[in-house]
TORLUMZA-287328 format. One record per residue (C-alpha): residue number from 1; residue in three letters; z, x, y. Coordinates in pm, 1 decimal. Layout:
// TORLUMZA-287328
SITE, NUM, ALA, Z, X, Y .
...
***
This chain:
// TORLUMZA-287328
SITE, 1, UNK, 15557.9, 3746.5, -1767.5 .
SITE, 2, UNK, 15319.2, 3755.3, -1472.0 .
SITE, 3, UNK, 15196.5, 3399.7, -1515.4 .
SITE, 4, UNK, 15561.3, 3280.0, -1494.7 .
SITE, 5, UNK, 15654.5, 3504.2, -1187.9 .
SITE, 6, UNK, 15352.7, 3375.2, -1013.0 .
SITE, 7, UNK, 15460.8, 3000.4, -1086.7 .
SITE, 8, UNK, 15770.8, 3066.4, -933.3 .
SITE, 9, UNK, 15616.4, 3228.2, -645.3 .
SITE, 10, UNK, 15411.7, 2949.2, -583.7 .
SITE, 11, UNK, 15663.9, 2709.2, -599.4 .
SITE, 12, UNK, 15904.6, 2898.0, -378.1 .
SITE, 13, UNK, 15633.8, 2894.3, -96.8 .
SITE, 14, UNK, 15523.1, 2542.1, -163.1 .
SITE, 15, UNK, 15895.0, 2427.6, -89.5 .
SITE, 16, UNK, 15940.5, 2609.4, 219.1 .
SITE, 17, UNK, 15617.4, 2622.8, 386.7 .
SITE, 18, UNK, 15651.1, 2992.7, 487.3 .
SITE, 19, UNK, 15811.7, 3246.3, 308.2 .
SITE, 20, UNK, 15872.8, 3598.0, 415.2 .
SITE, 21, UNK, 15780.7, 3871.1, 186.1 .
SITE, 22, UNK, 16136.0, 4028.8, 171.0 .
SITE, 23, UNK, 16292.8, 3702.4, 59.8 .
SITE, 24, UNK, 16010.2, 3649.2, -195.5 .
SITE, 25, UNK, 16093.7, 3981.0, -336.2 .
SITE, 26, UNK, 16456.9, 3948.5, -362.6 .
SITE, 27, UNK, 16453.6, 3590.1, -487.6 .
SITE, 28, UNK, 16178.6, 3718.4, -773.3 .
SITE, 29, UNK, 16386.5, 4047.5, -801.0 .
SITE, 30, UNK, 16050.0, 4262.3, -808.5 .
SITE, 31, UNK, 15898.3, 4511.6, -564.5 .
SITE, 32, UNK, 15735.7, 4410.3, -227.5 .
SITE, 33, UNK, 15396.1, 4554.5, -351.0 .
SITE, 34, UNK, 15401.4, 4319.2, -682.9 .
SITE, 35, UNK, 15451.2, 4025.1, -433.4 .
SITE, 36, UNK, 15162.3, 4124.8, -235.9 .
SITE, 37, UNK, 14954.2, 4140.4, -532.1 .
SITE, 38, UNK, 15038.7, 3813.7, -666.8 .
SITE, 39, UNK, 15025.4, 3656.1, -296.2 .
SITE, 40, UNK, 14675.6, 3792.2, -304.1 .
SITE, 41, UNK, 14570.1, 3595.4, -608.5 .
SITE, 42, UNK, 14746.6, 3272.3, -476.6 .
SITE, 43, UNK, 14516.9, 3314.8, -161.6 .
SITE, 44, UNK, 14212.3, 3357.1, -367.6 .
SITE, 45, UNK, 14286.0, 3040.4, -547.8 .
SITE, 46, UNK, 14327.0, 2863.2, -195.5 .
SITE, 47, UNK, 14708.4, 2791.2, -261.2 .
SITE, 48, UNK, 14842.6, 3048.8, 27.9 .
SITE, 49, UNK, 14750.1, 3226.0, 323.5 .
SITE, 50, UNK, 14899.4, 3589.5, 374.9 .
SITE, 51, UNK, 15007.8, 3674.6, 714.4 .
SITE, 52, UNK, 15215.5, 3964.9, 880.1 .
SITE, 53, UNK, 15545.7, 3955.4, 691.9 .
SITE, 54, UNK, 15489.9, 3644.5, 440.2 .
SITE, 55, UNK, 15265.5, 3377.1, 348.1 .
SITE, 56, UNK, 15194.2, 3003.9, 434.0 .
SITE, 57, UNK, 15142.9, 2734.1, 176.0 .
SITE, 58, UNK, 14779.8, 2583.0, 215.4 .
SITE, 59, UNK, 14747.0, 2418.6, -96.4 .
SITE, 60, UNK, 14752.0, 2034.0, -148.3 .
SITE, 61, UNK, 15101.9, 1876.1, -109.9 .
SITE, 62, UNK, 15210.2, 1738.3, -411.9 .
SITE, 63, UNK, 15280.6, 1394.7, -251.0 .
SITE, 64, UNK, 14938.4, 1373.6, -107.3 .
SITE, 65, UNK, 14693.9, 1507.4, -334.7 .
SITE, 66, UNK, 14395.5, 1283.8, -228.4 .
SITE, 67, UNK, 14129.7, 1549.1, -256.3 .
SITE, 68, UNK, 14190.3, 1660.6, -634.0 .
SITE, 69, UNK, 13980.9, 1394.1, -762.3 .
SITE, 70, UNK, 13710.0, 1434.2, -522.4 .
SITE, 71, UNK, 13591.2, 1790.0, -573.4 .
SITE, 72, UNK, 13247.7, 1838.7, -619.4 .
SITE, 73, UNK, 12960.3, 2087.8, -686.3 .
SITE, 74, UNK, 12956.9, 2151.5, -295.2 .
SITE, 75, UNK, 13325.3, 2252.3, -279.8 .
SITE, 76, UNK, 13218.7, 2639.9, -214.0 .
SITE, 77, UNK, 13012.6, 2511.3, 70.9 .
SITE, 78, UNK, 13313.9, 2322.3, 234.4 .
SITE, 79, UNK, 13519.1, 2617.9, 186.3 .
SITE, 80, UNK, 13268.5, 2823.4, 378.0 .
SITE, 81, UNK, 13201.4, 2560.9, 646.4 .
SITE, 82, UNK, 13585.9, 2569.4, 699.0 .
SITE, 83, UNK, 13622.6, 2944.1, 740.6 .
SITE, 84, UNK, 13340.9, 2938.2, 959.2 .
SITE, 85, UNK, 13456.2, 2658.3, 1162.3 .
SITE, 86, UNK, 13742.9, 2822.8, 1217.1 .
SITE, 87, UNK, 13571.4, 3121.1, 1398.4 .
SITE, 88, UNK, 13507.8, 2870.8, 1644.2 .
SITE, 89, UNK, 13838.4, 2780.4, 1755.6 .
SITE, 90, UNK, 14034.0, 3021.0, 2006.5 .
SITE, 91, UNK, 14423.1, 3089.9, 1981.3 .
SITE, 92, UNK, 14600.7, 2819.4, 2228.5 .
SITE, 93, UNK, 14303.6, 2573.7, 2192.0 .
SITE, 94, UNK, 14365.3, 2187.0, 2209.3 .
SITE, 95, UNK, 14151.7, 2077.3, 1908.8 .
SITE, 96, UNK, 14123.6, 1734.6, 1702.0 .
SITE, 97, UNK, 14072.4, 1709.3, 1316.7 .
SITE, 98, UNK, 13950.8, 1402.6, 1160.7 .
SITE, 99, UNK, 14020.5, 1340.0, 781.9 .
SITE, 100, UNK, 13787.7, 1465.2, 521.8 .
SITE, 101, UNK, 13756.8, 1721.1, 261.2 .
SITE, 102, UNK, 13533.9, 1956.2, 472.3 .
SITE, 103, UNK, 13818.6, 1921.0, 787.7 .
SITE, 104, UNK, 14098.2, 1977.0, 518.5 .
SITE, 105, UNK, 13942.7, 2312.3, 425.8 .
SITE, 106, UNK, 13927.3, 2401.6, 817.5 .
SITE, 107, UNK, 14254.3, 2316.7, 857.8 .
SITE, 108, UNK, 14384.7, 2546.3, 553.3 .
SITE, 109, UNK, 14241.5, 2842.9, 783.6 .
SITE, 110, UNK, 14435.4, 2734.9, 1069.9 .
SITE, 111, UNK, 14788.2, 2753.4, 900.9 .
SITE, 112, UNK, 15000.0, 3019.4, 1127.7 .
SITE, 113, UNK, 14765.9, 3045.1, 1423.8 .
SITE, 114, UNK, 14891.1, 2919.1, 1797.8 .
SITE, 115, UNK, 14693.8, 2586.8, 1835.7 .
SITE, 116, UNK, 14770.9, 2228.0, 1950.8 .
SITE, 117, UNK, 14611.0, 2011.5, 1689.5 .
SITE, 118, UNK, 14571.1, 1620.1, 1699.0 .
SITE, 119, UNK, 14482.2, 1456.4, 1362.1 .
SITE, 120, UNK, 14478.5, 1127.4, 1190.3 .
SITE, 121, UNK, 14458.1, 1285.2, 860.8 .
SITE, 122, UNK, 14805.1, 1269.2, 671.7 .
SITE, 123, UNK, 14709.3, 1558.0, 437.0 .
SITE, 124, UNK, 14593.2, 1769.9, 757.7 .
SITE, 125, UNK, 14895.4, 1684.5, 925.7 .
SITE, 126, UNK, 15126.3, 1738.9, 610.1 .
SITE, 127, UNK, 14960.1, 2122.9, 577.6 .
SITE, 128, UNK, 15012.0, 2207.9, 920.3 .
SITE, 129, UNK, 15343.5, 2076.5, 954.9 .
SITE, 130, UNK, 15443.9, 2394.5, 788.6 .
SITE, 131, UNK, 15332.9, 2599.6, 1069.9 .
SITE, 132, UNK, 15572.5, 2678.6, 1355.7 .
SITE, 133, UNK, 15293.9, 2824.7, 1583.8 .
SITE, 134, UNK, 15102.7, 2473.1, 1565.0 .
SITE, 135, UNK, 15206.4, 2205.1, 1800.1 .
SITE, 136, UNK, 15087.5, 1891.1, 1603.7 .
SITE, 137, UNK, 15023.5, 1549.1, 1742.1 .
SITE, 138, UNK, 15005.4, 1266.7, 1473.6 .
SITE, 139, UNK, 14742.3, 991.0, 1549.3 .
SITE, 140, UNK, 14920.4, 644.0, 1401.6 .
SITE, 141, UNK, 14762.9, 302.9, 1285.2 .
SITE, 142, UNK, 14654.4, 155.6, 961.9 .
SITE, 143, UNK, 14634.3, 431.3, 659.5 .
SITE, 144, UNK, 14326.5, 406.0, 446.3 .
SITE, 145, UNK, 14449.3, 481.2, 113.7 .
SITE, 146, UNK, 14176.9, 678.5, -48.7 .
SITE, 147, UNK, 14138.3, 932.6, 231.9 .
SITE, 148, UNK, 14493.0, 878.5, 394.1 .
SITE, 149, UNK, 14365.8, 868.8, 753.0 .
SITE, 150, UNK, 14497.5, 654.5, 1016.8 .
SITE, 151, UNK, 14263.6, 408.8, 1198.4 .
SITE, 152, UNK, 14213.6, 88.3, 1334.7 .
SITE, 153, UNK, 14320.1, -42.7, 1731.6 .
SITE, 154, UNK, 14659.2, 151.6, 1711.8 .
SITE, 155, UNK, 14443.0, 479.7, 1626.8 .
SITE, 156, UNK, 14191.8, 406.9, 1884.4 .
SITE, 157, UNK, 14429.6, 295.8, 2164.4 .
SITE, 158, UNK, 14613.2, 634.6, 2104.7 .
SITE, 159, UNK, 14280.0, 842.5, 2090.9 .
SITE, 160, UNK, 14181.6, 685.6, 2412.1 .
SITE, 161, UNK, 14480.6, 824.0, 2616.5 .
SITE, 162, UNK, 14431.4, 1184.9, 2513.9 .
SITE, 163, UNK, 14188.5, 1480.3, 2559.2 .
SITE, 164, UNK, 14098.6, 1789.1, 2335.2 .
SITE, 165, UNK, 13882.8, 2048.8, 2397.3 .
SITE, 166, UNK, 13711.5, 2043.2, 2041.1 .
SITE, 167, UNK, 13712.7, 1763.4, 1825.4 .
SITE, 168, UNK, 13596.0, 1845.9, 1435.5 .
SITE, 169, UNK, 13435.7, 1537.9, 1267.8 .
SITE, 170, UNK, 13321.0, 1474.5, 922.8 .
SITE, 171, UNK, 13015.2, 1255.9, 779.3 .
SITE, 172, UNK, 12891.6, 1068.3, 493.2 .
SITE, 173, UNK, 12527.5, 1096.9, 601.4 .
SITE, 174, UNK, 12321.9, 1265.6, 856.5 .
SITE, 175, UNK, 11945.9, 1125.0, 930.1 .
SITE, 176, UNK, 11695.7, 1157.6, 1243.4 .
SITE, 177, UNK, 11858.7, 873.8, 1379.7 .
SITE, 178, UNK, 12198.4, 1013.7, 1385.2 .
SITE, 179, UNK, 12543.8, 1063.8, 1190.5 .
SITE, 180, UNK, 12696.1, 788.3, 963.7 .
SITE, 181, UNK, 13007.0, 700.1, 782.4 .
SITE, 182, UNK, 13084.6, 446.9, 524.6 .
SITE, 183, UNK, 13382.2, 260.7, 690.2 .
SITE, 184, UNK, 13321.1, 61.5, 1023.3 .
SITE, 185, UNK, 13693.2, 101.4, 1120.9 .
SITE, 186, UNK, 13673.0, 474.6, 1054.3 .
SITE, 187, UNK, 13357.5, 483.9, 1269.8 .
SITE, 188, UNK, 13516.3, 300.2, 1548.9 .
SITE, 189, UNK, 13798.4, 556.1, 1569.6 .
SITE, 190, UNK, 13552.0, 829.8, 1549.4 .
SITE, 191, UNK, 13368.6, 713.5, 1850.7 .
SITE, 192, UNK, 13718.3, 710.8, 2032.3 .
SITE, 193, UNK, 13745.6, 1089.2, 1931.9 .
SITE, 194, UNK, 13394.9, 1122.1, 2069.0 .
SITE, 195, UNK, 13529.7, 985.6, 2403.4 .
SITE, 196, UNK, 13828.1, 1203.6, 2402.0 .
SITE, 197, UNK, 13668.8, 1548.0, 2339.8 .
SITE, 198, UNK, 13502.5, 1798.9, 2567.2 .
SITE, 199, UNK, 13288.0, 1925.0, 2266.4 .
SITE, 200, UNK, 13203.0, 1717.3, 1943.9 .
SITE, 201, UNK, 13151.6, 1953.0, 1635.0 .
SITE, 202, UNK, 13035.3, 1788.5, 1298.2 .
SITE, 203, UNK, 13148.5, 1963.6, 979.9 .
SITE, 204, UNK, 12922.0, 1877.6, 697.5 .
SITE, 205, UNK, 12775.9, 2045.3, 399.6 .
SITE, 206, UNK, 12392.8, 2026.6, 342.8 .
SITE, 207, UNK, 12396.9, 1775.4, 83.4 .
SITE, 208, UNK, 12479.3, 1506.1, 376.4 .
SITE, 209, UNK, 12119.4, 1535.6, 532.8 .
SITE, 210, UNK, 11896.2, 1292.2, 467.6 .
SITE, 211, UNK, 12167.6, 1024.2, 335.6 .
SITE, 212, UNK, 12247.8, 711.7, 539.9 .
SITE, 213, UNK, 12561.3, 528.3, 526.6 .
SITE, 214, UNK, 12700.8, 186.5, 616.8 .
SITE, 215, UNK, 12801.6, 223.7, 1003.1 .
SITE, 216, UNK, 12634.0, 472.7, 1259.5 .
SITE, 217, UNK, 12843.4, 724.2, 1443.5 .
SITE, 218, UNK, 12620.8, 835.8, 1687.3 .
SITE, 219, UNK, 12265.6, 1025.8, 1778.3 .
SITE, 220, UNK, 12212.9, 1375.0, 1690.6 .
SITE, 221, UNK, 12223.4, 1468.3, 2066.2 .
SITE, 222, UNK, 12559.2, 1314.4, 2106.1 .
SITE, 223, UNK, 12706.8, 1607.4, 1911.4 .
SITE, 224, UNK, 12761.7, 1968.5, 2060.4 .
SITE, 225, UNK, 12753.3, 2162.2, 1746.7 .
SITE, 226, UNK, 12670.7, 2125.0, 1361.2 .
SITE, 227, UNK, 12844.0, 2377.0, 1103.5 .
SITE, 228, UNK, 12700.8, 2349.9, 765.6 .
SITE, 229, UNK, 12590.0, 2578.0, 498.4 .
SITE, 230, UNK, 12298.2, 2788.0, 446.8 .
SITE, 231, UNK, 12108.7, 2551.4, 211.7 .
SITE, 232, UNK, 12023.8, 2330.0, 466.0 .
SITE, 233, UNK, 11621.4, 2248.2, 460.3 .
SITE, 234, UNK, 11419.2, 2379.0, 771.3 .
SITE, 235, UNK, 11307.5, 2034.9, 845.8 .
SITE, 236, UNK, 11664.0, 1934.2, 978.5 .
SITE, 237, UNK, 11708.8, 2233.9, 1147.4 .
SITE, 238, UNK, 11391.8, 2143.6, 1362.0 .
SITE, 239, UNK, 11566.8, 1802.8, 1385.3 .
SITE, 240, UNK, 11879.9, 1949.9, 1516.5 .
SITE, 241, UNK, 11668.6, 2186.7, 1784.8 .
SITE, 242, UNK, 11479.3, 1892.0, 1913.4 .
SITE, 243, UNK, 11822.7, 1715.2, 1951.0 .
SITE, 244, UNK, 11965.0, 2004.8, 2150.5 .
SITE, 245, UNK, 12235.1, 2092.2, 1948.9 .
SITE, 246, UNK, 12391.1, 2455.4, 1823.0 .
SITE, 247, UNK, 12346.8, 2521.5, 1465.7 .
SITE, 248, UNK, 12625.8, 2733.3, 1261.5 .
SITE, 249, UNK, 12528.0, 2825.3, 917.1 .
SITE, 250, UNK, 12808.2, 2924.8, 659.8 .
SITE, 251, UNK, 12730.7, 3139.4, 382.1 .
SITE, 252, UNK, 12926.6, 3073.4, 75.4 .
SITE, 253, UNK, 12968.5, 3442.6, -14.0 .
SITE, 254, UNK, 13314.8, 3552.1, -185.4 .
SITE, 255, UNK, 13282.7, 3854.1, 83.6 .
SITE, 256, UNK, 13442.7, 3821.4, 432.1 .
SITE, 257, UNK, 13304.8, 3506.7, 591.9 .
SITE, 258, UNK, 12981.2, 3545.5, 774.1 .
SITE, 259, UNK, 12783.2, 3311.9, 956.6 .
SITE, 260, UNK, 12439.8, 3283.5, 1120.0 .
SITE, 261, UNK, 12456.9, 3114.2, 1447.6 .
SITE, 262, UNK, 12117.3, 2959.6, 1592.4 .
SITE, 263, UNK, 12208.8, 2840.1, 1981.7 .
SITE, 264, UNK, 11973.3, 2595.6, 2129.1 .
SITE, 265, UNK, 12009.3, 2501.2, 2487.8 .
SITE, 266, UNK, 12058.8, 2131.0, 2506.3 .
SITE, 267, UNK, 11788.6, 1936.8, 2670.1 .
SITE, 268, UNK, 11910.6, 1753.9, 2994.7 .
SITE, 269, UNK, 11681.4, 1462.7, 2908.4 .
SITE, 270, UNK, 11745.3, 1401.0, 2525.5 .
SITE, 271, UNK, 12047.9, 1166.7, 2586.5 .
SITE, 272, UNK, 11837.9, 929.6, 2799.8 .
SITE, 273, UNK, 11541.0, 966.5, 2544.0 .
SITE, 274, UNK, 11744.8, 886.3, 2233.7 .
SITE, 275, UNK, 11914.6, 555.3, 2099.1 .
***
């Protein structure tokens, strides 16, 4: 019975985007305390986010399940990185989120918060469109099917016309030479994102370090902050320190999210000495 009730609860919240506690109790003909317990379990499954008086849907939309087949052994790290990256965002900030599984985990944490969000990701836009508190701007362009992100000249032109306080970018690889992604058109759009932001922040799990991909986005010194998990090897901490980056390490504990923050003063001469 409880499983059937939670399934109905899940469908109800998903169909509306947000549902109040009272209407959920009335619709399912159970007490509000029962609804709270069910919502707590759904939140633990990453499907909803509880808020005062109700819950927002944060699960994958039925029509845009691009990450379902891409879940891997690093998913708990990505979720932790998303929680920690969300703590770097202040209410009423103007931010940019690119496409990727880690930025999607970050977007889950932002539902219900008062923000202005720019994104080229269809899954992120679909998720955040359920939240009335978010002023959402969708970047247009050619949609890359596998990741459902808009890239190309149209996307780049729009990105060149805006400015955001913080841009959160995902990458496929990080080496001493910088940050990389596997699609050249995607990298061109991400370069436009770098130009549009006051503060570039890379969100990437530790498995991305030491890997190179097809196209280079930028040097290590061109990113203000890197958010990754606590499994990062010490040599990469040293490389980021030399580049003048700020490193934020997220734990994968199931307890309340905590982060270890190591701040390194950015060297004024790093930009001129790097390639």
